[in-house]
C-alpha positions in Angstrom: 6.7 79.7 156.6 5.9 78.5 153.1 5.9 79.9 149.6 4.8 79.4 146.0 6.4 80.5 142.8 4.6 82.6 140.2 5.4 83.1 136.5 4.5 86.8 136.3 5.0 87.0 132.6 2.6 84.1 132.0 0.0 85.7 134.3 0.2 89.0 132.4 -0.1 87.3 129.0 -3.2 85.4 130.2 -4.7 88.5 131.9 -4.8 86.7 135.3 -4.5 88.6 138.6 -1.4 88.0 140.8 -2.3 85.5 143.6 -1.1 86.9 146.9 -2.1 84.1 149.2 -2.7 80.3 149.3 -6.4 81.0 149.4 -6.2 82.9 146.1 -5.1 79.7 144.4 -8.5 78.1 145.1 -10.1 80.5 142.5 -11.2 78.5 139.5 -9.6 81.1 137.2 -6.3 79.4 138.0 -7.5 76.0 136.8 -4.8 74.2 134.7 -2.3 76.9 135.7 -1.1 75.4 138.9 1.4 72.6 139.5 0.9 70.9 142.8 2.8 67.8 144.0 0.6 64.8 144.5 0.8 63.4 148.1 -0.1 59.9 146.8 3.1 59.5 144.8 5.5 62.2 145.9 7.3 62.8 149.2 7.2 66.5 148.3 3.5 66.1 148.3 3.5 64.9 151.9 5.8 67.8 152.9 3.3 70.2 151.2 0.4 68.7 153.1 2.3 68.9 156.4 3.1 72.5 155.7 -0.6 73.4 155.0 -1.7 71.7 158.3 1.0 73.5 160.3 0.2 76.9 158.7 -3.6 76.7 158.7 -4.3 74.1 161.5 -5.9 70.7 161.0 -9.4 71.7 160.1 -8.5 74.7 157.9 -5.6 72.9 156.3 -7.8 70.0 155.1 -10.5 72.5 154.1 -8.0 74.3 151.9 -7.1 71.1 150.1 -10.8 70.3 149.6 -11.3 73.8 148.2 -8.5 73.2 145.7 -10.2 70.0 144.5 -13.7 71.7 144.3 -12.2 74.4 142.1 -10.9 71.7 139.7 -7.3 72.3 140.7 -5.9 68.8 141.1 -2.4 67.5 140.2 -1.8 65.2 137.3 -0.2 62.2 139.1 1.8 61.0 136.1 3.4 64.4 135.8 5.1 64.3 139.2 8.4 62.4 139.6 8.9 60.3 142.8 12.5 59.8 143.6 15.1 59.7 146.3 18.4 61.6 146.2 20.7 58.8 144.8 21.4 59.2 141.1 19.9 55.8 140.0 16.6 56.7 141.7 16.4 60.0 139.9 17.2 58.3 136.5 14.6 55.6 137.1 12.0 58.2 138.0 12.8 60.2 134.9 12.4 57.1 132.6 8.9 56.7 134.0 8.2 60.3 133.4 9.4 60.0 129.7 6.9 57.1 129.2 3.9 59.4 129.9 1.6 59.6 126.8 0.9 61.9 125.3 4.5 62.9 125.8 5.4 65.8 128.0 6.9 68.8 126.3 9.0 70.0 129.2 10.3 69.0 132.6 10.9 71.4 135.4 13.5 70.2 138.0 13.4 71.3 141.6 17.1 71.7 141.3 19.8 71.8 138.6 21.4 68.8 140.3 18.4 66.6 139.7 18.4 67.3 136.0 22.1 66.8 135.8 21.5 63.3 137.2 18.7 62.8 134.7 20.6 63.7 131.5 22.0 60.2 130.9 18.5 58.7 131.1 17.3 61.2 128.5 20.1 60.3 126.2 19.5 56.6 126.7 15.9 57.0 125.7 16.9 58.9 122.5 14.8 61.9 123.5 16.2 65.0 121.8 16.7 68.1 123.9 15.3 70.7 123.2 13.6 69.5 120.0 11.4 67.0 121.7 11.8 67.9 125.4 12.6 71.2 127.1 14.4 71.2 130.5 14.8 73.9 133.1 16.2 73.6 136.6 16.4 75.8 139.6 19.4 77.5 141.3 21.5 78.3 138.2 24.5 76.3 139.3 27.8 77.0 137.6 27.8 73.6 135.9 24.7 74.5 133.9 26.8 76.1 131.2 29.0 73.0 130.9 26.1 70.5 130.2 25.2 69.4 126.7 23.0 71.1 125.8 23.5 73.9 128.4 20.8 73.8 131.0 18.2 76.6 131.4 17.6 77.5 135.0 16.0 79.9 137.4 18.4 82.2 139.2 17.6 83.4 142.7 19.6 85.9 144.8 20.5 83.5 147.6 22.1 86.2 149.7 18.9 88.3 149.6 16.9 85.2 150.4 19.1 84.4 153.4 19.1 88.0 154.6 15.3 88.2 154.3 14.8 85.0 156.1 17.1 85.9 159.0 15.5 89.4 159.3 12.0 87.9 159.5 13.1 85.3 162.1 14.7 88.0 164.2 11.6 90.2 164.0 9.4 87.3 165.0 11.7 86.5 168.0 11.5 90.2 169.0 7.7 90.1 168.8 7.6 92.5 165.8 5.0 92.2 163.1 6.1 90.5 160.0 4.6 90.6 156.5 2.4 87.8 155.3 3.8 88.1 151.8 7.5 88.4 150.8 8.6 88.5 147.2 12.1 87.5 146.2 12.9 88.3 142.6 14.0 85.5 140.3 15.4 85.5 136.8 14.8 82.8 134.2 18.1 82.1 132.4 17.3 80.5 129.1 20.0 78.3 127.4 19.9 75.7 124.7 17.8 73.2 126.7 14.6 75.0 126.0 12.6 75.5 122.8 8.9 76.0 121.8 6.8 72.9 122.3 7.0 70.2 119.7 4.0 68.6 117.9 2.8 65.3 119.5 2.3 63.9 116.0 5.9 64.7 115.0 7.1 63.0 118.2 5.0 59.9 117.6 5.9 59.5 113.9 9.6 60.1 114.6 9.8 57.4 117.4 7.7 54.9 115.4 10.1 55.3 112.5 13.0 54.6 114.9 11.3 51.5 116.3 10.4 53.0 119.6 7.1 52.2 121.3 
């Protein structure tokens, strides 16, 4: 099984239809609205490719990725962090991410723990959160409220997620039909690590004044 996350409020604001399948994402109307990991620089990207091939089969899987590219939906390599789990690797990867120009306005972490590891590197590079960079993680761990500034996160009902996964697995083992689409509600918990995007000109002039490259 595989899944993708959808920002329903953003879709509604832009008047875009809700995608209900991986095939829907090949529609050019979603150009610049999709974040996909790049297999050339990210282990997550390789996992995603493997999942496509397992789900669709070799021919259809590669065809799907070709269709994404033909629709103009390709990942921006410099926006994807490559890292291992140890804290130093996460911090090194984040430093490279903060060197992207024009500067990013926000970073979305696959987990709250990754961003907790990254906080020291952000402080070291004198990047102000949230004035210059917004941060949001995933899982809404209890420590999010103790970080400075408190970390915004996405809260998922893990019990519901586990129950749904077990139920689907049991139904599959019993030969029962299972739905192709399962929605698990998520809640964005905004804290002080998020703010409206800053001006690139403001960022550049501020850092030049401070002697930064």
